[in-house]
Every structure is written in C-alpha cells, then in structure tokens.
C-alpha positions in Angstrom: 3.5 20.7 -51.1 3.7 22.5 -47.2 7.4 22.1 -46.3 6.3 20.4 -42.6 4.0 17.3 -44.9 7.2 17.3 -47.0 9.3 16.3 -43.7 7.2 14.1 -42.2 7.0 11.8 -45.6 10.9 12.2 -45.8 10.4 10.6 -42.3 7.7 7.7 -43.3 10.0 7.2 -46.3 13.1 6.5 -44.7 11.5 4.4 -41.8 9.4 2.3 -44.5 8.9 3.5 -48.3 5.9 1.0 -48.8 3.7 3.7 -46.5 4.0 6.3 -49.2 2.9 4.2 -51.6 0.2 3.1 -49.3 -1.1 6.7 -48.3 -3.7 8.6 -49.9 -2.7 12.1 -51.8 -4.7 13.5 -49.0 -2.6 11.9 -46.4 1.0 12.5 -48.1 -0.2 16.2 -47.9 -1.4 16.1 -44.2 0.9 17.7 -41.4 -0.4 18.7 -38.1 0.6 22.9 -38.3 2.8 24.7 -36.1 1.4 28.7 -36.6 -1.2 29.4 -33.9 -0.7 26.4 -32.3 3.0 26.4 -31.7 3.1 30.0 -30.9 0.5 28.8 -28.3 2.4 26.3 -26.6 5.8 28.6 -26.6 3.2 31.4 -24.9 2.4 28.9 -22.1 5.7 28.1 -21.3 7.5 31.8 -21.5 4.1 34.3 -21.2 4.5 34.5 -17.8 3.1 37.9 -17.5 0.0 38.1 -20.0 -0.8 35.2 -22.7 -3.1 36.6 -25.3 -3.1 33.7 -27.3 -5.6 31.1 -26.0 -8.5 30.8 -28.1 -11.0 30.4 -24.6 -12.6 33.2 -22.6 -10.8 33.4 -19.2 -12.0 35.2 -15.7 -9.9 35.2 -12.5 -6.7 32.9 -13.7 -9.4 29.7 -14.9 -11.4 29.5 -17.3 -14.5 31.6 -18.1 -17.8 29.0 -17.3 -21.5 29.1 -16.5 -22.3 27.7 -13.4 -25.3 26.3 -14.7 -23.0 24.2 -16.9 -20.2 23.5 -14.4 -22.9 22.2 -11.9 -23.7 19.0 -13.8 -19.8 17.9 -14.3 -19.3 16.6 -10.9 -15.4 16.3 -9.7 -14.1 17.5 -13.3 -12.5 21.2 -13.1 -13.0 23.3 -16.3 -9.6 22.8 -18.0 -10.4 19.1 -17.7 -13.9 19.5 -19.0 -15.1 22.6 -21.0 -11.6 23.7 -22.4 -10.5 22.5 -25.8 -8.5 19.1 -25.6 -5.3 18.7 -28.1 -6.0 17.6 -31.9 -4.0 13.8 -30.6 -5.6 13.6 -27.9 -5.7 14.2 -24.0 -1.7 13.0 -23.7 -2.3 11.2 -20.5 -5.2 9.2 -22.2 -3.4 7.8 -24.8 -0.5 6.6 -23.2 -3.5 4.7 -21.1 -4.9 3.4 -23.9 -1.7 2.1 -25.2 -0.9 0.5 -21.6 -4.4 -1.1 -22.3 -3.8 -2.4 -25.7 -0.8 -4.7 -24.2 -2.8 -5.7 -21.2 -5.3 -6.8 -23.6 -3.5 -8.2 -25.8 -0.3 -10.3 -24.4 1.0 -11.0 -27.6 1.5 -7.3 -28.6 4.8 -7.9 -26.6 8.0 -6.7 -27.5 6.2 -5.5 -30.9 6.1 -1.4 -31.3 3.0 0.1 -32.5 1.8 4.1 -32.8 1.0 5.8 -29.4 -3.3 6.3 -30.2 -4.5 9.3 -31.8 -7.9 10.2 -30.1 -11.3 10.8 -32.5 -14.7 11.4 -32.2 -16.3 7.8 -31.9 -15.0 4.7 -34.0 -16.8 5.9 -37.2 -14.5 9.3 -36.9 -11.5 6.6 -36.4 -13.2 5.1 -40.0 -13.6 8.1 -41.6 -10.0 9.4 -40.8 -8.3 6.6 -42.1 -10.4 6.7 -45.5 -9.3 10.2 -45.7 -5.5 9.5 -45.3 -5.5 6.0 -46.9 -7.7 6.3 -49.1 -8.4 7.7 -53.0 -11.1 7.2 -55.3 -11.1 4.0 -56.9 -9.2 2.3 -54.5 -10.5 -0.8 -53.3 -11.6 -2.3 -49.6 -12.6 -5.7 -49.4 -14.9 -6.8 -46.8 -17.7 -9.7 -46.3 -21.0 -9.5 -47.7 -22.8 -9.0 -44.2 -21.2 -5.7 -43.2 -22.4 -2.6 -41.3 -24.0 -0.7 -43.6 -21.9 2.7 -43.1 -18.8 1.2 -44.4 -20.7 2.2 -47.8 -21.6 5.7 -46.7 -18.0 6.2 -45.5 -15.7 4.6 -48.3 -18.0 4.4 -50.8 -20.3 7.5 -51.0 -17.7 10.4 -49.2 -14.5 8.8 -50.9 -15.8 7.5 -54.0 -13.4 4.0 -53.2 -14.9 0.7 -54.6 -16.4 -2.3 -51.9 -14.9 -5.9 -53.2 -17.4 -7.8 -51.2 -17.1 -12.0 -50.8 -19.4 -13.8 -49.2 -18.9 -14.3 -45.7 -20.1 -17.9 -44.4 -19.7 -20.6 -46.5 -22.5 -23.0 -47.5 -21.7 -25.3 -44.4 -21.6 -22.2 -41.8 -17.9 -22.3 -41.5 -16.1 -18.4 -41.9 -15.0 -18.2 -45.4 -11.5 -17.8 -45.4 -11.3 -19.3 -49.0 -13.6 -16.9 -50.3 -11.6 -13.7 -48.7 -7.8 -15.1 -49.8 -9.5 -15.4 -53.4 -11.3 -11.6 -53.5 -8.0 -10.5 -52.0 -5.5 -12.3 -54.7 -8.2 -11.1 -57.3 -7.9 -7.6 -56.4 -4.2 -8.0 -55.7 -3.5 -9.0 -59.9 -5.2 -5.2 -60.3 -4.1 -3.4 -57.6 -0.9 -1.9 -56.5 -3.0 -1.4 -52.9 -5.6 -3.4 -51.3 -7.6 -2.7 -48.3 -9.0 -5.4 -46.1 -11.6 -4.9 -43.4 -11.5 -7.4 -40.6 -14.8 -6.0 -38.1 -14.5 -9.0 -35.2 -16.8 -9.3 -33.1 -18.8 -9.0 -35.9 -21.7 -6.4 -36.2 -24.0 -7.4 -37.9 -23.3 -11.4 -37.0 -21.7 -11.4 -33.9 -18.5 -13.8 -35.5 -15.3 -13.8 -34.3 -12.7 -16.0 -36.3 -11.5 -19.2 -34.6 -7.2 -19.0 -33.8 -7.0 -21.4 -36.3 -8.8 -18.8 -39.3 -7.0 -15.7 -37.7 -3.4 -18.0 -38.4 -4.9 -18.7 -42.0 -6.0 -15.2 -42.7 -2.4 -13.8 -41.5 -0.6 -15.9 -43.3 -2.6 -15.5 -46.6 -2.1 -11.6 -46.3 0.9 -11.9 -45.6 1.7 -13.5 -49.0 0.1 -11.0 -50.7 2.1 -8.6 -49.6 5.4 -10.8 -50.2 4.3 -11.3 -53.2 4.5 -7.4 -53.8 1.3 -5.8 -53.6 0.6 -3.2 -50.4 -1.7 -4.3 -48.4 -3.6 -2.4 -45.5 -5.4 -4.1 -43.2 -8.0 -1.9 -41.3 -9.2 -3.7 -37.7 -12.3 -1.8 -36.8 -12.5 -3.8 -32.9 -15.3 -1.7 -32.1 -16.8 -4.9 -29.6 -13.3 -5.7 -28.5 -13.3 -8.1 -25.8 -16.3 -9.6 -25.5 -16.1 -13.3 -26.6 -17.6 -15.9 -25.5 -16.2 -18.9 -26.5 -13.2 -21.3 -26.1 -11.2 -21.8 -29.3 -12.1 -17.7 -30.3 -9.4 -15.3 -31.0 -9.3 -13.6 -27.8 -7.3 -10.7 -29.1 -7.1 -8.3 -31.7 -5.8 -9.7 -35.1 -4.3 -6.8 -35.3 -1.5 -8.1 -33.0 -0.5 -11.0 -35.6 -0.4 -8.4 -38.5 1.4 -5.0 -37.1 4.9 -6.3 -37.8 4.6 -9.3 -40.0 5.4 -7.4 -43.4 6.9 -3.7 -44.8 4.3 -4.0 -47.1 1.7 -4.3 -44.7 0.4 -1.7 -42.9 -2.1 -3.0 -39.7 -4.8 -0.2 -38.6 -6.5 -0.5 -35.1 -10.0 1.5 -34.5 -11.3 0.7 -31.3 -12.3 3.0 -28.4 -14.5 3.3 -25.4 -17.9 3.1 -26.9 -18.9 -0.2 -26.6 -15.8 -1.7 -24.3 -16.6 0.8 -21.5 -20.4 1.2 -22.1 -20.2 4.7 -22.9 -21.6 5.0 -26.3 -22.7 8.6 -26.3 -19.4 9.8 -25.0 -17.9 9.2 -28.5 -14.3 8.4 -27.8 -12.1 6.3 -30.2 -9.0 5.4 -30.9 -6.7 5.1 -34.1 -3.4 3.2 -33.5 -0.8 2.2 -36.4 1.3 -1.1 -36.7 3.6 -2.2 -39.1 7.6 -2.9 -40.3 9.9 -0.3 -40.1 13.4 0.0 -40.7 15.5 1.5 -37.4 14.0 3.3 -34.9 10.2 3.1 -35.4 9.6 6.2 -33.0 10.0 8.9 -35.5 7.6 7.1 -38.4 4.8 6.1 -35.6 5.5 10.1 -34.7 5.2 11.1 -38.4 1.8 9.2 -38.8 0.6 10.3 -35.9 1.1 14.0 -36.5 -0.6 13.0 -39.9 -3.8 11.7 -38.4 -3.9 14.6 -35.9 -3.4 17.2 -38.7 -6.6 15.2 -40.0 -8.6 15.4 -37.3 -7.9 19.2 -36.8 -8.9 19.6 -40.2 -12.2 18.2 -40.0 -13.3 18.4 -35.9 -10.9 20.4 -34.2 -10.7 17.9 -31.6 -12.7 15.0 -29.8 -14.2 16.3 -26.3 -12.0 17.3 -23.9 -15.0 16.3 -21.3 -15.9 12.7 -22.7 -11.8 11.9 -22.7 -11.8 13.0 -19.0 -14.3 10.7 -17.8 -13.1 8.0 -19.9 -9.6 8.7 -18.2 -11.2 8.9 -15.1 -12.9 5.6 -15.0 -9.7 3.6 -16.4 -7.9 5.0 -13.2 -10.4 3.9 -10.8 -9.6 0.7 -9.0 -12.8 -1.2 -9.6 -12.8 -0.7 -13.6 -11.6 -4.1 -14.3 -14.2 -5.9 -12.1 -16.8 -3.1 -13.1 -16.0 -4.3 -16.6 -16.2 -7.9 -15.9 -19.4 -7.6 -14.4 -20.8 -6.8 -17.5 -19.3 -8.7 -19.6 -20.7 -11.7 -17.6 -24.0 -10.3 -18.5 -23.6 -10.1 -22.0 -22.1 -13.6 -21.9 -24.8 -15.2 -20.2 -27.3 -13.4 -22.9 -25.4 -14.6 -25.6 -25.5 -18.4 -23.8 -29.3 -18.2 -23.6 -30.0 -17.2 -27.3 -28.1 -20.3 -28.3 -30.0 -22.2 -26.0 -33.3 -21.1 -26.8 -32.5 -21.2 -30.6 -31.6 -24.9 -30.3 -35.2 -25.6 -29.7 -35.6 -27.7 -33.2 -39.4 -26.1 -33.7 -37.6 -22.8 -35.1 -35.7 -25.2 -37.8 -38.7 -24.8 -40.0 -38.6 -20.9 -40.0 -34.8 -19.8 -40.0 -31.5 -21.0 -39.8 -28.6 -19.4 -37.6 -25.5 -17.8 -38.6 -22.6 -18.3 -36.4 -22.2 -16.3 -33.3 -19.8 -16.4 -30.6 -19.5 -12.8 -29.5 -20.2 -9.0 -29.4 -23.6 -7.8 -29.1 -25.7 -9.6 -32.2 -26.7 -12.0 -34.0 -28.8 -12.9 -37.0 -31.1 -15.5 -38.8 -32.0 -16.6 -42.3 -35.3 -16.7 -42.9 -36.4 -19.6 -45.0 -40.4 -18.6 -46.4 -40.5 -15.2 -45.4 -39.4 -12.1 -46.5 -37.3 -10.3 -43.7 -38.7 -6.7 -44.0 -42.0 -7.5 -44.6 -41.4 -9.6 -41.1 -40.1 -6.4 -39.5 -43.0 -4.5 -40.0 -45.4 -7.6 -39.1 -43.7 -7.6 -36.2 -43.0 -4.1 -35.5 -46.9 -3.0 -36.3 -48.7 -6.3 -34.7 -46.5 -7.3 -31.6 -44.4 -4.1 -31.2 -41.3 -6.2 -31.5 -38.3 -4.4 -33.3 -35.4 -5.9 -35.4 -33.2 -5.2 -38.3 -33.6 -6.6 -41.8 -31.0 -6.7 -44.0 -31.3 -7.7 -47.3 -34.1 -10.4 -48.5 -33.8 -12.9 -46.0 -31.5 -12.0 -42.8 -32.5 -10.5 -39.3 -30.2 -9.0 -37.1 -30.8 -9.2 -33.3 -29.4 -7.5 -30.5 -29.4 -9.7 -27.9 -27.2 -6.8 -26.1 -30.4 -4.7 -25.4 -33.0 -7.6 -24.3 -32.6 -9.0 -21.0 -32.2 -12.8 -20.6 -35.4 -13.4 -19.1 -37.1 -12.0 -22.4 -34.7 -13.8 -25.1 -37.4 -16.5 -25.2 -40.1 -14.4 -25.9 -38.5 -12.5 -28.4 -37.9 -15.9 -30.6 -41.2 -17.1 -30.0 -42.9 -14.0 -31.0 -40.4 -13.9 -34.2 -41.5 -17.5 -35.1 -45.2 -16.5 -34.4 -44.4 -13.7 -37.2 -43.4 -16.7 -39.5 -46.4 -18.5 -39.2 -48.5 -15.2 -39.6 -47.2 -14.2 -43.2 -46.7 -18.0 -44.2 
C-alpha cells in the first residue's frame, strides 16, 4: 500500500474506525498523489523565473488558445475555461456549493460535513462512490422501481448485489415497512449494508413525507446501533423540486449525517437538474458522519481519497462547466431565476394531478403517488406497457418510457402545461385501441 494511503487510513481510523470497515479494497488503497502534482504546485509558488512543469501549452504568459474556441466563451478567461481544473474541483465552487447545502438544508446547521468534491455529473458521483465504498458481493438496497443505470453502475461494473423492496404498499403509501424488512434481513447476513435513497425519485416523482423520513432515520440508526455498518447514499439529483406541503423539504442526508458512528451518509447532488444545466456535467460528492474529536482531518482524508479516485478515472471535471456554474451562483439574480423555473414545474405537476383526477381514466390505469421532481408513473390495468409505448409512438407520435410489464413513466418536466391533458387523452385512446 502506498504510504500516503496508509497515512490517510490512519487519520480516518482515529476519527471513526467504522469507516475503515466500510471502505472497499480500492477505497483503502486510494490516495491523492503527490509527484508531478505537488511539484507543479511548488513551482507555481517558487518558480518565479521559468516554470517548465505545467502540462499545458502556454504563449505570451497565458494559455495557448485558438481564437475560434475563445470566441464561443464569452466573459471567461482561458485560465477559467480551457485549462485543467483541480481533481477536487475549483476551490471557490466547492466552498460555494457547501454554503448552499447549509442554506437549502437549515437542519444541517451546527453539523460538520466534508467539502464537496466535484464530479463529472451525478452519474460519475455514483460511480465514484461505488469505486470507493463497494466490493464485489456487497449489497445495495433500493426500491423495485428505480433508475436503470444503478444496475449498470453497481451490478454490472462492480459485481454488487442489488436487494429490492416494493416501493409502494397496496394502498399507495411509501413502503417504509418493506424498506425496514429488507434492511434488517440484509443486516443479519452482512457486516456492511448500503441503502440508496433517491428523493425526488426517478421514475415515480415521489419524495417521502417528514414523518416517513423520521421513520427511515430511526430504522437505519437502529440497524447501526445493533452493530452493522450502514452507508446511506442520498441521490439528490432533483433536489429542491418539492411541490406539496408535508413533503420533506430537505435532503434526508441532513438527518443521517451525525446520527451514529456506524452510519455514513453520502450526498450526491449537483447543478445538473438543480440549475438546469444538464450537459455541463457538474456534480458533487459530500460526506457526513460521526467523528471523534476534530472532524476536519477525517473529512480531508476522505476528500483526498475521493479526488484520487477522480484523478485516476477522468483526471478532473470540466473547468469551463465549473466556472459557468460558479459565475451563475454568484449572480444577484440566481435565486430569483431558480424560483421562476421551480414555479413552472410546480404548476405542471399540479396540472397533471388535476387532469388525472378525471374519472374517465380510472378504467385504464392507476396513478402512482408523486409530489416532486420531473416524473410521474401510471400503472396500466389492461395492456402491456411496451406494446402501448410502441403503439403511441408509431400511431400518434407520442413518446413515453415503459418500465416492466405495466408501468409507463411520464416526464412532465418536458411537456408544456397546455399540452398535458392532450397527452393523457392520447395515452387513454391508445389503451382503448389495444383493448
């Protein structure tokens, strides 16, 4: 093992020895390298005459650039756009995102969390998490209705076993009891269990209520108290898009991050959906747990392992994308702009609910609970979901996503409010056609 990795492991073990039991074999061996990086950093400080350490081309004191490229980048200097960013992410952006976590999650006040590490979108954050914290044959618990890429990341790439519980009960409530039963069953057979929570949820658009969140935290903490190491991964890709009273308006991460020494909370979020910049691919990975003594050295060690994982994979997330996100977050109109877009999506969700309350649809499908995010799902009663999807596409020019035998996912985020009733009337007509 590299001596730097050993030092990081010693720091982590002193602060919380359970974390060392949770790290994957890769995670234990990860470190942020010195070598060229540290020598280049020293040169930036001391090489006042000539600096021949930087792996970019320079000309006349600045980065060598093509005018045809820079003409597309308005208001950003080459050093903010086309040069490498640190593997940790731009320092100012990391601090700004951390500040925003406390602003958006008031219950986080007084709790210590790591400085977010920048990733190439939230998908890369999930993959980075999987590298650091999962070994083959580990188990990740998640509902049966899920984003399909979880299987690719955890099962196909990492050989992790997925354990599912039914997301909703027969009467349409979130299945907290099913989650508890699945978690307790896996805890009996594994020293470490990983629970993935995704709110607002893809594909259903459901976020737990305050009461349901409290019950989940109690269940998870009890499992940790009984001696099992628990990692809770909070995929907060659609954070902030909560449309109803009583829904948990913060990340469940805030309630988990200092609840037990054997419990590690990991928050995966980013500008992707929150700031409507999907293709910029700016995500973040943040840790929260119980640490003995000063938490800063432990979080620094975890950040270094995480940045080492990023460096060993993609080197760093886009400097240009991070600079754009940072500039936007510093703009005086930033929050007002976000509020405006939120109201548009909230109004669409309310219109979907209003339209689907029409009793004429009752014979064709049931509606899964939804209260947030981009999506909602219907459960077809009489026709196959994939056959209906293809029929609607071929005969009506309408595109939806089929999930399994009976479920269709509707992304109301990309449908104008005036078109929502038309959409569901066409789906209803398609059901009649096939029936």
